[in-house]
Phi, psi and omega in degrees: 000135182224133175241135174232108182248144173256131177275103179243356184226353180288149168280188176291137177258116183278330180237143176298140181253141172284156181231144174221151168258136175246124180250128178243120181275180182300334181275000181084005177281138180236153175224145182246131180246110179285134181261148179285334184284142176258146172268122186244017177096005180297158182283345179222137179244124175244119181240123174244123185212134171281133181238139175256095187252150173285156177292151183115196183267126180239125176270138183246131178235150177245129180246127175245127188204172182258043178090190185240151172219120182050054176063020177228136179292156183234148172055056180288149177262126174264134176295154182284344179297137182291134172079011180259342182270124178262113184294330178289317180277341185058045184212160182260130178291130180237347178159185180230151174233126179251121182248000000 
């Protein structure tokens, strides 16, 4: 699985952000995959990640955040695009994979 995003709406990022992929399957169950790569404000993000997905339609979200506090991510970045940030997942919708 590969994501290539262009930063056209972020402001300046003063601190490197941790990244996670959130996968939501057809049953609404989600899993979060923490990525080793940090987002440092670059204009383009290329993420290559092996995913173990259930068959069916899986929605993929990208979460950019400042670490964890009491098992919850903090200071998530919402993309400027309308309707892509999910407040419950605290992540931005980037696409779907149908297996």
